[in-house]
N, C-alpha and C positions, 0 to 999 in steps of 0.2 A: 495779562491776567495769569496765565499758566506759570510764568516765571515768578510772580508775586506769590502764588500758592506754594510753589516749590520751596522758596526761600522761607516762608512761614513754617511749613512742615519740617524743613531741615532744622531751622532754629528751635522749634518746639522739641524735636527728637534730641538735639544737643543739649538742651535744657534738662530733659528728663534724664539723660546719661550722666550729666554733671550732678544732678541732685542724688541720683542713685550711688554714684561714686563717693560723694561727700558723705552721705549718711550710712554708708555700708557698715560702719563700726561705731555709729553714734550711740552713746549709752544714756539711759535714763536710770538714774540711781546706779545700781550695779547690774542691771539688765541690758542686754544688747537691743537696740531699737529694731534691727533687722538680724535675728539670730543666725549663726552659721549652721548649715545643715551638714550632717555627718551620716555616713552609712553605718550600718550595725557594727558593733565593736568587732574589729578583725580578731580572728582566732578564737571566738566565742565557742565554747564546747559544752555539751550536755554530759549528764552523768545520772546515776540512779537518784542522786539527791535532787536533780532537777524535777523529778516527779515525786515530791513529797508533800502529802496533804490530800485533801478530798477534791474530787472532781464530780460534777453532774454530767451525766452521759445521755445523749439522745441517739438511739439506734434503730435503723429501719432497714428493710430488705426482704429477702425471700429465701426459704429453704425449698430448693427445686423439687418439685413433685409433691410437696406438702402444702405450701401457701406462704402468704406474707407474714413478716415478724415486725413488730414495733414494739419498742420498750423505752423505759427511762430507768437509770441506775445511778447509784451513788458509789463510786470507786474511791478507795482509800489506798494510797501507796505510802509505804513506810520509809522510803528513801533508801532501803537497803536490799531491795529486790523482791519483796513480797507485797502482793496487793490483795485486798478483800472487796467484795461487792455485794450489794443487795439490789435486786433488779425486779421490776414488775412490768408486765405488758401483756401482748396477745401474740400467739403463733396460730396462723390460719383461723382466727376468730376466738381461739380458746385461751382462757387466761393462763398466764405463767407468772409464777413468783418464785424466786430462788435466791439463794446466797451461795457464794463460792469463794475460794482463795486459790492463789497460784503465784507462780514466779513471774517476773518481769525483767527484761534486759533493756537497758538504754545505751545506744551507741554515741560516740563523740559527736557524730553529724546529727544528732537529735532524732534519729530513727530508732526503732525498737520493736519488740514484740512481747506478747504475754501468752501464757499457756494455762489452761484449766480444764477440769473435768466437767463436761456439759451433760446435764440430765435432761436435756430437750428431746433427746431420742431414747429409745429402749432397745438395746442397752445403752447406758451412758457411754460417751466417747470423748476422747481427747480433742479439745478445741484449740486453735491457734489463731491469734489476731496479730496483725502488724499495725504499727502506728507511727506518726510523726509528731514531734512536739513543736508547737509554734507559739508566737507571741511571747517570747522569753518564759515559756513554761506555763502560761495562763491558759492555753488551749492544746487539745490533742485531737488529731484526726485519726480515726480507726477504719480498718477494713478487716472483715472476717476472712481469713485465708484458708478455709477449709473446703474440701471438694464438696459440691452440692449446695454451697451457700453463695448468694450474691447480696451482700449486706455491709453496711458501714455506719459509722457515727461520728459525732463531734462531742467533745467533752469541754467543759469550762471549769476552771479552778473555783472552788467554793470558798476555801480558806488558805 
């Protein structure tokens, strides 16, 4: 019985291999029956134009010594290095609502940063955030890179 099972299993495996080999480029109409898989396009680079348009951002974290922060915002990138945003949320339970504008930089490796004047503290201060662009510019991951902040966010393209 053991030899018979081995022969049956071996024959079944050979048939599956032959079917896969035979149908690897079988086409239905103009579509591949089993499409080829490719890695992301080699040499793909980002630029300021990668961030052109509006993104919805969800931001959470903490201002050390003050309390938690949570907000949602609409960021608009002009594709030339300037962004604007309108944000609403809470800092340590207190409402925040603000708009601001600033420069942004995109590196070829799809990392970048933005700077703006934050009015969440008195007096206002220069804020710096770093980001990485993912999913062919459809999403952005942010981290607040200021002293005293532990916060980050995710943005998704609106249009």
